[in-house]
Structures are given as C-alpha cells and as structure tokens.
Kinemage of the C-alpha trace (Angstrom):
@kinemage 1
@onewidth
@group {chain A} dominant
@subgroup {mainchain}
@vectorlist {calphas} color= white
{ca met a 1} P 119.748 72.440 107.345
{ca gly a 2} L 123.068 72.326 109.145
{ca leu a 3} L 126.565 71.842 107.840
{ca phe a 4} L 127.624 69.683 104.939
{ca ser a 5} L 130.401 69.598 102.374
{ca arg a 6} L 130.271 69.068 98.682
{ca pro a 7} L 133.034 68.651 96.120
{ca asp a 8} L 134.120 71.835 94.385
{ca ser a 9} L 133.992 71.319 90.617
{ca ala a 10} L 137.120 73.478 90.205
{ca ser a 11} L 139.222 71.358 92.591
{ca asp a 12} L 139.145 68.393 94.937
{ca lys a 13} L 138.625 70.630 97.982
{ca ala a 14} L 135.314 70.561 99.841
{ca ile a 15} L 133.199 73.676 100.232
{ca leu a 16} L 131.530 74.078 103.599
{ca val a 17} L 127.939 75.266 103.387
{ca ile a 18} L 126.491 76.663 106.593
{ca thr a 19} L 122.737 77.126 106.847
{ca trp a 20} L 121.689 79.705 109.431
{ca arg a 21} L 118.132 79.489 110.752
{ca lys a 22} L 115.889 81.751 112.797
{ca ser a 23} L 113.047 80.698 115.070
{ca arg a 24} L 109.604 80.658 113.504
{ca his a 25} L 108.518 82.520 116.667
{ca ser a 26} L 110.748 85.500 115.836
{ca gly a 27} L 108.171 87.386 113.770
{ca gly a 28} L 106.229 89.002 116.600
{ca gly a 29} L 108.723 90.656 118.946
{ca gly a 30} L 110.196 94.141 119.136
{ca ala a 31} L 111.311 96.051 116.050
{ca gly a 32} L 108.913 94.027 113.941
{ca gly a 33} L 110.591 90.751 114.803
{ca gln a 34} L 113.994 91.989 113.664
{ca glu a 35} L 115.781 91.459 117.000
{ca cys a 36} L 116.695 87.813 116.632
{ca val a 37} L 119.600 85.468 116.759
{ca glu a 38} L 120.252 82.837 114.133
{ca leu a 39} L 121.642 79.370 114.803
{ca ala a 40} L 123.690 76.952 112.728
{ca ser a 41} L 125.028 73.483 113.327
{ca leu a 42} L 128.831 73.634 113.002
{ca asn a 43} L 131.552 71.006 113.331
{ca glu a 44} L 132.696 72.711 116.546
{ca gly a 45} L 129.229 73.030 118.082
{ca ile a 46} L 126.347 75.482 117.680
{ca gly a 47} L 126.928 78.851 116.013
{ca leu a 48} L 124.946 81.919 117.125
{ca arg a 49} L 124.867 85.273 115.328
{ca asp a 50} L 122.881 88.504 115.257
{ca ser a 51} L 120.359 88.371 112.413
{ca lys a 52} L 120.673 92.146 111.938
{ca ala a 53} L 124.464 91.928 111.462
{ca pro a 54} L 125.234 88.509 109.982
{ca asp a 55} L 128.639 89.612 108.672
{ca ala a 56} L 129.789 90.726 112.139
{ca gly a 57} L 130.822 87.196 113.077
{ca his a 58} L 129.355 84.546 115.320
{ca leu a 59} L 129.784 82.867 118.684
{ca thr a 60} L 130.343 79.117 118.779
{ca leu a 61} L 129.264 77.092 121.806
{ca pro a 62} L 129.884 73.396 122.381
{ca ala a 63} L 126.610 71.499 121.980
{ca ala a 64} L 126.424 70.696 125.720
{ca ser a 65} L 126.899 74.366 126.657
{ca phe a 66} L 124.225 75.427 124.195
{ca ala a 67} L 121.821 72.870 125.693
{ca glu a 68} L 122.529 74.299 129.170
{ca leu a 69} L 121.883 77.827 127.876
{ca leu a 70} L 118.545 76.758 126.410
{ca asp a 71} L 117.540 75.140 129.696
{ca leu a 72} L 118.343 78.363 131.585
{ca val a 73} L 116.314 80.427 129.107
{ca lys a 74} L 113.339 78.059 129.234
{ca gln a 75} L 113.376 78.094 133.048
{ca gly a 76} L 113.378 81.918 133.061
{ca his a 77} L 116.732 82.223 134.854
{ca leu a 78} L 117.964 84.795 132.331
{ca asp a 79} L 114.875 87.014 132.272
{ca thr a 80} L 115.545 90.644 133.143
C-alpha cells in the first residue's frame, strides 16, 4: 500500500508505483457502492480520485489538509 519505487530492469531509473485504495465501507451506498473516492499516499501528500473515472486525474492534498478534511467529515460539518 502507498508509494514506493523499484529499479527498472531496462535502466537505472526508478518506476513509481501508486496503489489506490477504496474504503471497505464503500460497498453499501448508492449506485451499488460505485460512488466512491479512492486514496493513495503520494510524495506530495494524499491523492484523491473518483473511482468511476480513475483516468480523469486526481486531487492532491497536503497530509495536514487531508487530516482536517477528515475531521470535518467525521464531525458532520460537510453533510448536506
């Protein structure tokens, strides 16, 4: 899980491998659990992307900002 590098057998350059993960709680919600975000640990912070459109890009938040976002969600401040 997370980000690591490994030597590329064809050259001395490192290949970055990013592992995206989805919450184990994501199976029950709307659209059969398909409306989820995925997270990855990146060098720059925490990456977030839409699990339905993984090739559409991602948003990167510094770790401290992501922690603040999680606190707001857990406290219900972002409920609509």
